[in-house]
mmJSON file of the N, C-alpha and C atoms, coordinates in Angstrom:
{"data_MODEL":{"atom_site":{
"group_PDB":["ATOM","ATOM","ATOM","ATOM","ATOM","ATOM","ATOM","ATOM","ATOM","ATOM","ATOM","ATOM","ATOM","ATOM","ATOM","ATOM","ATOM","ATOM","ATOM","ATOM","ATOM","ATOM","ATOM","ATOM","ATOM","ATOM","ATOM","ATOM","ATOM","ATOM","ATOM","ATOM","ATOM","ATOM","ATOM","ATOM","ATOM","ATOM","ATOM","ATOM","ATOM","ATOM","ATOM","ATOM","ATOM","ATOM","ATOM","ATOM","ATOM","ATOM","ATOM","ATOM","ATOM","ATOM","ATOM","ATOM","ATOM","ATOM","ATOM","ATOM","ATOM","ATOM","ATOM","ATOM","ATOM","ATOM","ATOM","ATOM","ATOM","ATOM","ATOM","ATOM","ATOM","ATOM","ATOM","ATOM","ATOM","ATOM","ATOM","ATOM","ATOM","ATOM","ATOM","ATOM","ATOM","ATOM","ATOM","ATOM","ATOM","ATOM","ATOM","ATOM","ATOM","ATOM","ATOM","ATOM","ATOM","ATOM","ATOM","ATOM","ATOM","ATOM","ATOM","ATOM","ATOM","ATOM","ATOM","ATOM","ATOM","ATOM","ATOM","ATOM","ATOM","ATOM","ATOM","ATOM","ATOM","ATOM","ATOM","ATOM","ATOM","ATOM","ATOM","ATOM","ATOM","ATOM","ATOM","ATOM","ATOM","ATOM","ATOM","ATOM","ATOM","ATOM","ATOM","ATOM","ATOM","ATOM","ATOM","ATOM","ATOM","ATOM","ATOM","ATOM","ATOM","ATOM","ATOM","ATOM","ATOM","ATOM","ATOM","ATOM","ATOM","ATOM","ATOM","ATOM","ATOM","ATOM","ATOM","ATOM","ATOM","ATOM","ATOM","ATOM","ATOM","ATOM","ATOM","ATOM","ATOM","ATOM","ATOM","ATOM","ATOM","ATOM","ATOM","ATOM","ATOM","ATOM","ATOM","ATOM","ATOM","ATOM","ATOM","ATOM","ATOM","ATOM","ATOM","ATOM","ATOM","ATOM","ATOM","ATOM","ATOM","ATOM","ATOM","ATOM","ATOM","ATOM","ATOM","ATOM","ATOM","ATOM","ATOM","ATOM","ATOM","ATOM","ATOM","ATOM","ATOM","ATOM"],
"id":[1,2,3,4,5,6,7,8,9,10,11,12,13,14,15,16,17,18,19,20,21,22,23,24,25,26,27,28,29,30,31,32,33,34,35,36,37,38,39,40,41,42,43,44,45,46,47,48,49,50,51,52,53,54,55,56,57,58,59,60,61,62,63,64,65,66,67,68,69,70,71,72,73,74,75,76,77,78,79,80,81,82,83,84,85,86,87,88,89,90,91,92,93,94,95,96,97,98,99,100,101,102,103,104,105,106,107,108,109,110,111,112,113,114,115,116,117,118,119,120,121,122,123,124,125,126,127,128,129,130,131,132,133,134,135,136,137,138,139,140,141,142,143,144,145,146,147,148,149,150,151,152,153,154,155,156,157,158,159,160,161,162,163,164,165,166,167,168,169,170,171,172,173,174,175,176,177,178,179,180,181,182,183,184,185,186,187,188,189,190,191,192,193,194,195,196,197,198,199,200,201,202,203,204,205,206,207,208,209,210],
"type_symbol":["N","C","C","N","C","C","N","C","C","N","C","C","N","C","C","N","C","C","N","C","C","N","C","C","N","C","C","N","C","C","N","C","C","N","C","C","N","C","C","N","C","C","N","C","C","N","C","C","N","C","C","N","C","C","N","C","C","N","C","C","N","C","C","N","C","C","N","C","C","N","C","C","N","C","C","N","C","C","N","C","C","N","C","C","N","C","C","N","C","C","N","C","C","N","C","C","N","C","C","N","C","C","N","C","C","N","C","C","N","C","C","N","C","C","N","C","C","N","C","C","N","C","C","N","C","C","N","C","C","N","C","C","N","C","C","N","C","C","N","C","C","N","C","C","N","C","C","N","C","C","N","C","C","N","C","C","N","C","C","N","C","C","N","C","C","N","C","C","N","C","C","N","C","C","N","C","C","N","C","C","N","C","C","N","C","C","N","C","C","N","C","C","N","C","C","N","C","C","N","C","C","N","C","C","N","C","C","N","C","C"],
"label_atom_id":["N","CA","C","N","CA","C","N","CA","C","N","CA","C","N","CA","C","N","CA","C","N","CA","C","N","CA","C","N","CA","C","N","CA","C","N","CA","C","N","CA","C","N","CA","C","N","CA","C","N","CA","C","N","CA","C","N","CA","C","N","CA","C","N","CA","C","N","CA","C","N","CA","C","N","CA","C","N","CA","C","N","CA","C","N","CA","C","N","CA","C","N","CA","C","N","CA","C","N","CA","C","N","CA","C","N","CA","C","N","CA","C","N","CA","C","N","CA","C","N","CA","C","N","CA","C","N","CA","C","N","CA","C","N","CA","C","N","CA","C","N","CA","C","N","CA","C","N","CA","C","N","CA","C","N","CA","C","N","CA","C","N","CA","C","N","CA","C","N","CA","C","N","CA","C","N","CA","C","N","CA","C","N","CA","C","N","CA","C","N","CA","C","N","CA","C","N","CA","C","N","CA","C","N","CA","C","N","CA","C","N","CA","C","N","CA","C","N","CA","C","N","CA","C","N","CA","C","N","CA","C","N","CA","C","N","CA","C","N","CA","C","N","CA","C"],
"label_alt_id":[null,null,null,null,null,null,null,null,null,null,null,null,null,null,null,null,null,null,null,null,null,null,null,null,null,null,null,null,null,null,null,null,null,null,null,null,null,null,null,null,null,null,null,null,null,null,null,null,null,null,null,null,null,null,null,null,null,null,null,null,null,null,null,null,null,null,null,null,null,null,null,null,null,null,null,null,null,null,null,null,null,null,null,null,null,null,null,null,null,null,null,null,null,null,null,null,null,null,null,null,null,null,null,null,null,null,null,null,null,null,null,null,null,null,null,null,null,null,null,null,null,null,null,null,null,null,null,null,null,null,null,null,null,null,null,null,null,null,null,null,null,null,null,null,null,null,null,null,null,null,null,null,null,null,null,null,null,null,null,null,null,null,null,null,null,null,null,null,null,null,null,null,null,null,null,null,null,null,null,null,null,null,null,null,null,null,null,null,null,null,null,null,null,null,null,null,null,null,null,null,null,null,null,null,null,null,null,null,null,null],
"label_comp_id":["MET","MET","MET","GLU","GLU","GLU","SER","SER","SER","ILE","ILE","ILE","SER","SER","SER","GLN","GLN","GLN","ARG","ARG","ARG","HIS","HIS","HIS","PRO","PRO","PRO","PHE","PHE","PHE","VAL","VAL","VAL","ASP","ASP","ASP","GLY","GLY","GLY","ASN","ASN","ASN","LYS","LYS","LYS","ARG","ARG","ARG","THR","THR","THR","GLY","GLY","GLY","LEU","LEU","LEU","LEU","LEU","LEU","ALA","ALA","ALA","ALA","ALA","ALA","ALA","ALA","ALA","PHE","PHE","PHE","SER","SER","SER","LEU","LEU","LEU","GLY","GLY","GLY","LEU","LEU","LEU","GLU","GLU","GLU","GLY","GLY","GLY","TYR","TYR","TYR","THR","THR","THR","LEU","LEU","LEU","VAL","VAL","VAL","ALA","ALA","ALA","SER","SER","SER","GLN","GLN","GLN","GLN","GLN","GLN","GLU","GLU","GLU","GLU","GLU","GLU","ILE","ILE","ILE","ASP","ASP","ASP","ILE","ILE","ILE","ALA","ALA","ALA","VAL","VAL","VAL","LYS","LYS","LYS","VAL","VAL","VAL","ALA","ALA","ALA","GLU","GLU","GLU","HIS","HIS","HIS","GLN","GLN","GLN","LEU","LEU","LEU","ASP","ASP","ASP","VAL","VAL","VAL","GLU","GLU","GLU","GLY","GLY","GLY","PHE","PHE","PHE","ALA","ALA","ALA","LYS","LYS","LYS","TRP","TRP","TRP","LEU","LEU","LEU","LYS","LYS","LYS","GLU","GLU","GLU","ASN","ASN","ASN","SER","SER","SER","LEU","LEU","LEU","ALA","ALA","ALA","GLN","GLN","GLN","SER","SER","SER","THR","THR","THR"],
"label_asym_id":["A","A","A","A","A","A","A","A","A","A","A","A","A","A","A","A","A","A","A","A","A","A","A","A","A","A","A","A","A","A","A","A","A","A","A","A","A","A","A","A","A","A","A","A","A","A","A","A","A","A","A","A","A","A","A","A","A","A","A","A","A","A","A","A","A","A","A","A","A","A","A","A","A","A","A","A","A","A","A","A","A","A","A","A","A","A","A","A","A","A","A","A","A","A","A","A","A","A","A","A","A","A","A","A","A","A","A","A","A","A","A","A","A","A","A","A","A","A","A","A","A","A","A","A","A","A","A","A","A","A","A","A","A","A","A","A","A","A","A","A","A","A","A","A","A","A","A","A","A","A","A","A","A","A","A","A","A","A","A","A","A","A","A","A","A","A","A","A","A","A","A","A","A","A","A","A","A","A","A","A","A","A","A","A","A","A","A","A","A","A","A","A","A","A","A","A","A","A","A","A","A","A","A","A","A","A","A","A","A","A"],
"label_entity_id":["1","1","1","1","1","1","1","1","1","1","1","1","1","1","1","1","1","1","1","1","1","1","1","1","1","1","1","1","1","1","1","1","1","1","1","1","1","1","1","1","1","1","1","1","1","1","1","1","1","1","1","1","1","1","1","1","1","1","1","1","1","1","1","1","1","1","1","1","1","1","1","1","1","1","1","1","1","1","1","1","1","1","1","1","1","1","1","1","1","1","1","1","1","1","1","1","1","1","1","1","1","1","1","1","1","1","1","1","1","1","1","1","1","1","1","1","1","1","1","1","1","1","1","1","1","1","1","1","1","1","1","1","1","1","1","1","1","1","1","1","1","1","1","1","1","1","1","1","1","1","1","1","1","1","1","1","1","1","1","1","1","1","1","1","1","1","1","1","1","1","1","1","1","1","1","1","1","1","1","1","1","1","1","1","1","1","1","1","1","1","1","1","1","1","1","1","1","1","1","1","1","1","1","1","1","1","1","1","1","1"],
"label_seq_id":[1,1,1,2,2,2,3,3,3,4,4,4,5,5,5,6,6,6,7,7,7,8,8,8,9,9,9,10,10,10,11,11,11,12,12,12,13,13,13,14,14,14,15,15,15,16,16,16,17,17,17,18,18,18,19,19,19,20,20,20,21,21,21,22,22,22,23,23,23,24,24,24,25,25,25,26,26,26,27,27,27,28,28,28,29,29,29,30,30,30,31,31,31,32,32,32,33,33,33,34,34,34,35,35,35,36,36,36,37,37,37,38,38,38,39,39,39,40,40,40,41,41,41,42,42,42,43,43,43,44,44,44,45,45,45,46,46,46,47,47,47,48,48,48,49,49,49,50,50,50,51,51,51,52,52,52,53,53,53,54,54,54,55,55,55,56,56,56,57,57,57,58,58,58,59,59,59,60,60,60,61,61,61,62,62,62,63,63,63,64,64,64,65,65,65,66,66,66,67,67,67,68,68,68,69,69,69,70,70,70],
"pdbx_PDB_ins_code":[null,null,null,null,null,null,null,null,null,null,null,null,null,null,null,null,null,null,null,null,null,null,null,null,null,null,null,null,null,null,null,null,null,null,null,null,null,null,null,null,null,null,null,null,null,null,null,null,null,null,null,null,null,null,null,null,null,null,null,null,null,null,null,null,null,null,null,null,null,null,null,null,null,null,null,null,null,null,null,null,null,null,null,null,null,null,null,null,null,null,null,null,null,null,null,null,null,null,null,null,null,null,null,null,null,null,null,null,null,null,null,null,null,null,null,null,null,null,null,null,null,null,null,null,null,null,null,null,null,null,null,null,null,null,null,null,null,null,null,null,null,null,null,null,null,null,null,null,null,null,null,null,null,null,null,null,null,null,null,null,null,null,null,null,null,null,null,null,null,null,null,null,null,null,null,null,null,null,null,null,null,null,null,null,null,null,null,null,null,null,null,null,null,null,null,null,null,null,null,null,null,null,null,null,null,null,null,null,null,null],
"Cartn_x":[0.657,0.128,0.903,2.034,2.487,3.28,3.781,4.399,3.373,2.24,1.362,0.606,0.394,-0.03,0.762,2.349,3.538,3.973,3.891,4.918,3.919,2.411,1.512,1.596,1.672,1.943,0.489,-0.907,-1.909,-2.135,-2.829,-3.205,-4.327,-5.251,-6.091,-6.298,-6.743,-6.865,-6.153,-5.039,-3.955,-3.884,-4.629,-4.973,-5.539,-6.953,-8.065,-7.351,-6.408,-5.828,-4.86,-3.889,-3.332,-4.107,-4.904,-5.678,-6.468,-6.845,-7.062,-6.256,-5.412,-3.651,-3.394,-3.579,-3.339,-4.346,-5.697,-7.477,-6.433,-6.151,-6.266,-5.199,-3.839,-2.79,-3.526,-4.171,-4.489,-5.626,-6.345,-7.242,-6.287,-5.03,-4.282,-3.651,-3.795,-2.972,-4.195,-5.244,-6.691,-6.997,-7.025,-7.522,-8.625,-9.37,-10.254,-10.165,-10.036,-9.657,-11.291,-11.188,-12.686,-12.176,-12.72,-12.715,-13.791,-14.013,-15.386,-14.547,-15.744,-14.829,-14.451,-14.755,-14.165,-12.721,-12.653,-11.362,-10.402,-10.853,-10.126,-9.586,-10.549,-10.328,-9.129,-9.565,-8.513,-6.812,-7.37,-5.695,-5.012,-5.717,-5.167,-4.595,-5.488,-4.47,-3.436,-3.281,-2.049,-1.231,-1.402,-0.05,0.277,-0.604,-0.202,0.321,-0.11,0.419,2.042,2.476,3.873,3.501,2.114,1.886,1.532,2.006,2.413,3.186,4.352,5.337,4.761,5.688,5.126,4.662,5.674,5.585,3.827,3.565,2.437,1.191,1.297,0.747,0.377,1.338,1.603,0.325,0.998,0.122,-1.405,-1.543,-3.484,-3.627,-3.148,-3.583,-3.741,-2.596,-2.748,-4.397,-4.587,-5.652,-6.859,-6.769,-7.967,-8.267,-7.726,-8.033,-8.273,-9.498,-9.425,-9.148,-9.298,-8.735,-9.976,-9.8,-10.963,-11.379,-12.892,-12.913,-13.192,-13.152,-12.492,-13.864],
"Cartn_y":[-1.271,-0.267,1.306,1.021,2.517,2.454,1.982,2.085,2.73,2.348,2.55,3.906,4.101,5.688,6.359,6.382,7.194,7.503,6.599,6.778,6.985,7.464,7.465,7.09,5.684,4.978,4.783,5.495,5.935,7.547,7.743,9.21,9.501,8.754,8.687,7.474,7.544,5.982,5.036,5.657,5.235,5.035,5.669,5.225,3.978,4.404,2.712,1.885,1.834,0.908,0.233,1.116,0.509,-0.218,0.538,-0.335,-1.631,-1.919,-2.706,-3.911,-3.395,-4.69,-4.984,-4.223,-4.653,-5.634,-5.257,-6.245,-7.701,-7.617,-8.897,-9.432,-8.843,-9.408,-10.583,-9.446,-10.198,-11.605,-11.571,-12.298,-13.522,-13.343,-14.385,-15.092,-14.918,-15.182,-15.52,-15.463,-16.092,-14.889,-13.775,-12.908,-11.926,-11.166,-10.312,-9.102,-7.996,-6.533,-6.179,-5.862,-5.338,-3.837,-3.029,-1.988,-0.745,0.662,0.809,1.697,2.307,2.609,4.243,4.813,5.834,5.831,4.386,4.336,3.829,3.275,2.758,4.347,5.255,6.452,6.993,6.823,7.901,7.046,6.225,5.12,5.581,5.652,5.621,7.035,8.063,9.344,9.539,8.993,8.972,8.708,7.107,6.27,7.234,7.742,8.348,9.948,10.333,11.625,11.3,10.368,9.832,10.054,10.005,10.61,9.339,7.789,6.568,5.66,5.336,4.448,2.805,2.301,0.923,-0.058,0.08,-0.664,-0.039,1.168,1.619,0.93,0.921,0.654,-0.943,-1.909,-3.405,-3.195,-2.574,-2.584,-2.319,-1.437,-1.094,-2.188,-2.743,-3.862,-5.197,-5.565,-6.624,-6.374,-5.107,-4.38,-4.556,-4.539,-4.371,-5.754,-6.831,-8.407,-9.178,-10.025,-11.513,-12.367,-13.736,-14.774,-15.342,-15.68,-16.191,-17.505,-17.633,-19.554,-20.238,-21.58,-22.185,-23.57],
"Cartn_z":[0.213,-0.213,0.01,0.568,1.037,-0.332,-1.323,-2.308,-3.403,-3.504,-4.854,-3.923,-2.883,-2.297,-2.539,-2.259,-2.03,-3.296,-4.442,-5.488,-7.016,-6.185,-7.545,-9.281,-9.011,-10.514,-11.245,-10.741,-11.484,-11.388,-12.451,-12.568,-12.065,-11.377,-10.115,-9.488,-7.874,-7.347,-6.827,-6.727,-6.132,-4.721,-3.615,-2.501,-2.6,-2.991,-3.15,-3.918,-4.698,-5.244,-4.333,-3.412,-2.697,-1.701,-1.119,0.463,-0.408,-1.529,-2.065,-1.769,-3.033,-2.768,-1.123,-0.536,0.741,1.506,1.23,1.84,1.085,-0.303,-1.026,-1.023,-0.658,-0.035,1.421,2.773,3.548,3.113,2.434,1.992,1.547,0.626,0.391,1.456,2.598,3.796,4.615,4.18,5.367,5.94,5.913,6.776,5.959,6.75,6.274,6.883,6.049,6.535,7.131,8.253,9.011,9.761,8.689,9.101,8.635,9.287,8.893,7.398,6.607,5.192,5.867,6.78,7.771,7.54,8.356,8.886,7.715,6.839,5.575,4.846,4.664,4.213,5.016,6.336,7.157,7.049,7.183,7.172,5.769,4.703,3.211,3.179,3.805,3.645,4.722,5.929,6.549,5.74,5.452,4.678,3.418,2.62,1.252,1.696,2.788,3.218,3.787,4.246,5.293,6.576,6.822,8.6,8.839,8.546,8.938,8.119,8.789,7.88,8.103,7.373,7.004,8.379,9.593,10.895,11.393,11.283,11.782,11.115,9.6,8.982,8.893,9.232,9.44,10.975,11.824,13.124,13.152,12.035,12.203,11.545,10.393,9.437,10.715,11.568,12.526,13.249,13.813,14.726,14.195,12.9,12.051,10.811,11.305,10.451,11.492,10.978,11.096,10.421,11.351,10.411,9.973,8.65,7.992,8.223,8.675,8.99,7.941,8.314,7.233,7.221],
"occupancy":[1.0,1.0,1.0,1.0,1.0,1.0,1.0,1.0,1.0,1.0,1.0,1.0,1.0,1.0,1.0,1.0,1.0,1.0,1.0,1.0,1.0,1.0,1.0,1.0,1.0,1.0,1.0,1.0,1.0,1.0,1.0,1.0,1.0,1.0,1.0,1.0,1.0,1.0,1.0,1.0,1.0,1.0,1.0,1.0,1.0,1.0,1.0,1.0,1.0,1.0,1.0,1.0,1.0,1.0,1.0,1.0,1.0,1.0,1.0,1.0,1.0,1.0,1.0,1.0,1.0,1.0,1.0,1.0,1.0,1.0,1.0,1.0,1.0,1.0,1.0,1.0,1.0,1.0,1.0,1.0,1.0,1.0,1.0,1.0,1.0,1.0,1.0,1.0,1.0,1.0,1.0,1.0,1.0,1.0,1.0,1.0,1.0,1.0,1.0,1.0,1.0,1.0,1.0,1.0,1.0,1.0,1.0,1.0,1.0,1.0,1.0,1.0,1.0,1.0,1.0,1.0,1.0,1.0,1.0,1.0,1.0,1.0,1.0,1.0,1.0,1.0,1.0,1.0,1.0,1.0,1.0,1.0,1.0,1.0,1.0,1.0,1.0,1.0,1.0,1.0,1.0,1.0,1.0,1.0,1.0,1.0,1.0,1.0,1.0,1.0,1.0,1.0,1.0,1.0,1.0,1.0,1.0,1.0,1.0,1.0,1.0,1.0,1.0,1.0,1.0,1.0,1.0,1.0,1.0,1.0,1.0,1.0,1.0,1.0,1.0,1.0,1.0,1.0,1.0,1.0,1.0,1.0,1.0,1.0,1.0,1.0,1.0,1.0,1.0,1.0,1.0,1.0,1.0,1.0,1.0,1.0,1.0,1.0,1.0,1.0,1.0,1.0,1.0,1.0,1.0,1.0,1.0,1.0,1.0,1.0],
"B_iso_or_equiv":[0.0,0.0,0.0,0.0,0.0,0.0,0.0,0.0,0.0,0.0,0.0,0.0,0.0,0.0,0.0,0.0,0.0,0.0,0.0,0.0,0.0,0.0,0.0,0.0,0.0,0.0,0.0,0.0,0.0,0.0,0.0,0.0,0.0,0.0,0.0,0.0,0.0,0.0,0.0,0.0,0.0,0.0,0.0,0.0,0.0,0.0,0.0,0.0,0.0,0.0,0.0,0.0,0.0,0.0,0.0,0.0,0.0,0.0,0.0,0.0,0.0,0.0,0.0,0.0,0.0,0.0,0.0,0.0,0.0,0.0,0.0,0.0,0.0,0.0,0.0,0.0,0.0,0.0,0.0,0.0,0.0,0.0,0.0,0.0,0.0,0.0,0.0,0.0,0.0,0.0,0.0,0.0,0.0,0.0,0.0,0.0,0.0,0.0,0.0,0.0,0.0,0.0,0.0,0.0,0.0,0.0,0.0,0.0,0.0,0.0,0.0,0.0,0.0,0.0,0.0,0.0,0.0,0.0,0.0,0.0,0.0,0.0,0.0,0.0,0.0,0.0,0.0,0.0,0.0,0.0,0.0,0.0,0.0,0.0,0.0,0.0,0.0,0.0,0.0,0.0,0.0,0.0,0.0,0.0,0.0,0.0,0.0,0.0,0.0,0.0,0.0,0.0,0.0,0.0,0.0,0.0,0.0,0.0,0.0,0.0,0.0,0.0,0.0,0.0,0.0,0.0,0.0,0.0,0.0,0.0,0.0,0.0,0.0,0.0,0.0,0.0,0.0,0.0,0.0,0.0,0.0,0.0,0.0,0.0,0.0,0.0,0.0,0.0,0.0,0.0,0.0,0.0,0.0,0.0,0.0,0.0,0.0,0.0,0.0,0.0,0.0,0.0,0.0,0.0,0.0,0.0,0.0,0.0,0.0,0.0],
"pdbx_formal_charge":[null,null,null,null,null,null,null,null,null,null,null,null,null,null,null,null,null,null,null,null,null,null,null,null,null,null,null,null,null,null,null,null,null,null,null,null,null,null,null,null,null,null,null,null,null,null,null,null,null,null,null,null,null,null,null,null,null,null,null,null,null,null,null,null,null,null,null,null,null,null,null,null,null,null,null,null,null,null,null,null,null,null,null,null,null,null,null,null,null,null,null,null,null,null,null,null,null,null,null,null,null,null,null,null,null,null,null,null,null,null,null,null,null,null,null,null,null,null,null,null,null,null,null,null,null,null,null,null,null,null,null,null,null,null,null,null,null,null,null,null,null,null,null,null,null,null,null,null,null,null,null,null,null,null,null,null,null,null,null,null,null,null,null,null,null,null,null,null,null,null,null,null,null,null,null,null,null,null,null,null,null,null,null,null,null,null,null,null,null,null,null,null,null,null,null,null,null,null,null,null,null,null,null,null,null,null,null,null,null,null],
"auth_seq_id":[1,1,1,2,2,2,3,3,3,4,4,4,5,5,5,6,6,6,7,7,7,8,8,8,9,9,9,10,10,10,11,11,11,12,12,12,13,13,13,14,14,14,15,15,15,16,16,16,17,17,17,18,18,18,19,19,19,20,20,20,21,21,21,22,22,22,23,23,23,24,24,24,25,25,25,26,26,26,27,27,27,28,28,28,29,29,29,30,30,30,31,31,31,32,32,32,33,33,33,34,34,34,35,35,35,36,36,36,37,37,37,38,38,38,39,39,39,40,40,40,41,41,41,42,42,42,43,43,43,44,44,44,45,45,45,46,46,46,47,47,47,48,48,48,49,49,49,50,50,50,51,51,51,52,52,52,53,53,53,54,54,54,55,55,55,56,56,56,57,57,57,58,58,58,59,59,59,60,60,60,61,61,61,62,62,62,63,63,63,64,64,64,65,65,65,66,66,66,67,67,67,68,68,68,69,69,69,70,70,70],
"auth_comp_id":["MET","MET","MET","GLU","GLU","GLU","SER","SER","SER","ILE","ILE","ILE","SER","SER","SER","GLN","GLN","GLN","ARG","ARG","ARG","HIS","HIS","HIS","PRO","PRO","PRO","PHE","PHE","PHE","VAL","VAL","VAL","ASP","ASP","ASP","GLY","GLY","GLY","ASN","ASN","ASN","LYS","LYS","LYS","ARG","ARG","ARG","THR","THR","THR","GLY","GLY","GLY","LEU","LEU","LEU","LEU","LEU","LEU","ALA","ALA","ALA","ALA","ALA","ALA","ALA","ALA","ALA","PHE","PHE","PHE","SER","SER","SER","LEU","LEU","LEU","GLY","GLY","GLY","LEU","LEU","LEU","GLU","GLU","GLU","GLY","GLY","GLY","TYR","TYR","TYR","THR","THR","THR","LEU","LEU","LEU","VAL","VAL","VAL","ALA","ALA","ALA","SER","SER","SER","GLN","GLN","GLN","GLN","GLN","GLN","GLU","GLU","GLU","GLU","GLU","GLU","ILE","ILE","ILE","ASP","ASP","ASP","ILE","ILE","ILE","ALA","ALA","ALA","VAL","VAL","VAL","LYS","LYS","LYS","VAL","VAL","VAL","ALA","ALA","ALA","GLU","GLU","GLU","HIS","HIS","HIS","GLN","GLN","GLN","LEU","LEU","LEU","ASP","ASP","ASP","VAL","VAL","VAL","GLU","GLU","GLU","GLY","GLY","GLY","PHE","PHE","PHE","ALA","ALA","ALA","LYS","LYS","LYS","TRP","TRP","TRP","LEU","LEU","LEU","LYS","LYS","LYS","GLU","GLU","GLU","ASN","ASN","ASN","SER","SER","SER","LEU","LEU","LEU","ALA","ALA","ALA","GLN","GLN","GLN","SER","SER","SER","THR","THR","THR"],
"auth_asym_id":["A","A","A","A","A","A","A","A","A","A","A","A","A","A","A","A","A","A","A","A","A","A","A","A","A","A","A","A","A","A","A","A","A","A","A","A","A","A","A","A","A","A","A","A","A","A","A","A","A","A","A","A","A","A","A","A","A","A","A","A","A","A","A","A","A","A","A","A","A","A","A","A","A","A","A","A","A","A","A","A","A","A","A","A","A","A","A","A","A","A","A","A","A","A","A","A","A","A","A","A","A","A","A","A","A","A","A","A","A","A","A","A","A","A","A","A","A","A","A","A","A","A","A","A","A","A","A","A","A","A","A","A","A","A","A","A","A","A","A","A","A","A","A","A","A","A","A","A","A","A","A","A","A","A","A","A","A","A","A","A","A","A","A","A","A","A","A","A","A","A","A","A","A","A","A","A","A","A","A","A","A","A","A","A","A","A","A","A","A","A","A","A","A","A","A","A","A","A","A","A","A","A","A","A","A","A","A","A","A","A"],
"auth_atom_id":["N","CA","C","N","CA","C","N","CA","C","N","CA","C","N","CA","C","N","CA","C","N","CA","C","N","CA","C","N","CA","C","N","CA","C","N","CA","C","N","CA","C","N","CA","C","N","CA","C","N","CA","C","N","CA","C","N","CA","C","N","CA","C","N","CA","C","N","CA","C","N","CA","C","N","CA","C","N","CA","C","N","CA","C","N","CA","C","N","CA","C","N","CA","C","N","CA","C","N","CA","C","N","CA","C","N","CA","C","N","CA","C","N","CA","C","N","CA","C","N","CA","C","N","CA","C","N","CA","C","N","CA","C","N","CA","C","N","CA","C","N","CA","C","N","CA","C","N","CA","C","N","CA","C","N","CA","C","N","CA","C","N","CA","C","N","CA","C","N","CA","C","N","CA","C","N","CA","C","N","CA","C","N","CA","C","N","CA","C","N","CA","C","N","CA","C","N","CA","C","N","CA","C","N","CA","C","N","CA","C","N","CA","C","N","CA","C","N","CA","C","N","CA","C","N","CA","C","N","CA","C","N","CA","C","N","CA","C","N","CA","C","N","CA","C"],
"pdbx_PDB_model_num":[1,1,1,1,1,1,1,1,1,1,1,1,1,1,1,1,1,1,1,1,1,1,1,1,1,1,1,1,1,1,1,1,1,1,1,1,1,1,1,1,1,1,1,1,1,1,1,1,1,1,1,1,1,1,1,1,1,1,1,1,1,1,1,1,1,1,1,1,1,1,1,1,1,1,1,1,1,1,1,1,1,1,1,1,1,1,1,1,1,1,1,1,1,1,1,1,1,1,1,1,1,1,1,1,1,1,1,1,1,1,1,1,1,1,1,1,1,1,1,1,1,1,1,1,1,1,1,1,1,1,1,1,1,1,1,1,1,1,1,1,1,1,1,1,1,1,1,1,1,1,1,1,1,1,1,1,1,1,1,1,1,1,1,1,1,1,1,1,1,1,1,1,1,1,1,1,1,1,1,1,1,1,1,1,1,1,1,1,1,1,1,1,1,1,1,1,1,1,1,1,1,1,1,1,1,1,1,1,1,1]
}}}
């Protein structure tokens, strides 16, 4: 997410794409992102504006993810 959000590879949608990439990666590992839409917006802006580093974002993901039941 950090790389996509901060390096702006697309004309538009970098924060959304970065967050979706993070959520997709969680899904591949058996987890689901469980945050409100506003929380997702807030975290995406913080990452994009360098207000939250990779470790901080990883901590947020850990706090806002649940293992998927099989």
